[in-house]
Phi, psi and omega in degrees: 000141181279134175228150176291156180240347183262346178281162184300326172231151180296134178245129179288136176220160180204150179233152178226146177114171186292135176299139180088351178284159175305140187257143176237126175271118185258124181255119182282171182271194182140249347297152180104000176268193177224175188286342192302325187285354173277353181256151002272355192300319183294345179289356171307328182275354185279006176283323183243353183229152171265115181269125178250118177250152168214153175272123182294157187307132177090358183228162178054228180272009173254024176297149181220145177289347179295122182265011177299147179302136173259122185245175176299325181289328174305312181294321178296316179296320177300317179298319181298332177273320185293321186301307178291327180299320181269005177063047189264012177266144356296140195269119173247120182249135168243111183246131179250131174058240175304324178299330175291319176293320177299320177301318179292316178299317179296315183298319178302314180290323180295324178288349171269356179100014185270004179173174179300133181285143173295142173273332178195157180218145169240123181246112183260113182042060183297148176301156185306142184269004177211160177297326180297313180287333174292319177300319179295319177299312182300320179293318180291319179296318178297321178298316181294318183291336180259012181292160178300320183298314181289321178299320179296317179295323177295317179296318179297320179294317181298325182273352187282339185076009183296329181302321180277327184282318186208091188295324179295317178295323178297315180297320178298317180293323177297319177298314180303318180290330180289338180249011184307319184295345179278342190258146171291322177228121189301323184300339180288343179297340180299335183269358179275127177295124181301147181215166179235138176254130177280109187302322181299319180292314181302312182295318183296317182293312181296323178298323182293337180282337178058219181270071191272157174201113188269357191304312182295317183293333183293341180297342181273349186267103192259359183289152175302133184221132174253123177252126181241136184217129174284131185298333181263014177294135174295339171290127183301135176304330182300334178294312179290326175297317180295320178298316180297320180291325183283326180285132185293336188224058185231155171221156186245134171242124178255127179260116188293317187263052182205149170263233186274352188236066185295337179290344172259318189277325182214059187298322182298314180293316182300306187289331175296318179295318179296316181297319178300314180297315181295324177294318182292332184248024182308130183279136186281329184252126179288160175298143184276340185221093180296150181287164174299154182291145174218149179229000000 
């Protein structure tokens, strides 16, 4: 399995798509999750692009016995090392959820000279850009998870005897109910690849951000950026609107029939918007040093 060698700890990475095609660095959500739950849907883009995924430090196959706190800066520093090692310049980032916020945090630091600057970015339902909008998201998600509809489904599952009859099916249904609040329509959760979040990593990263607000700092990030937001996302639309307004060269696409997971809920609309943006911002110079092959 391929692992990075220049980062402070080895990070697992993998690529999909034709060798020699323009490369997209895909940043998964969490924090504390892994890249797997973006599959197979995100491979829609692997027909014309080489998608490079990696598991962020402390999660997935990049787990480490080191119990030191993992912070937002840890992830930014890892990115600054990983990008040149894998030959990802000119740098195109596709960030989903927390990965979208990580892309912004990285870009802010890169424009200060801390790493290769992104040439373009796609942010899919990025995590809130301020503590205020994160508080609003947490309240809305909790409201949805405690709704009568979800409570009824939990009661029906408990009474169904499925746990004893088919434990795998029971676990799948429990997962679907645990992410219900992210979706505009719960039944669509069945198509989401189950994932696990490492709580220690999640808590450590969010704690490191403190009372954050990125709006002022985003004014320095000048690369073309596409922000996509599902209208039914529990993350307030105002967060993505504020990010779009703060970024000098950004535009916002709102997907009406989607919550937080448009690659599952509205893939045709999502990928059409991404493809248009990538075509419009096609990079003229190819990367000079392709990464080693991975499968």
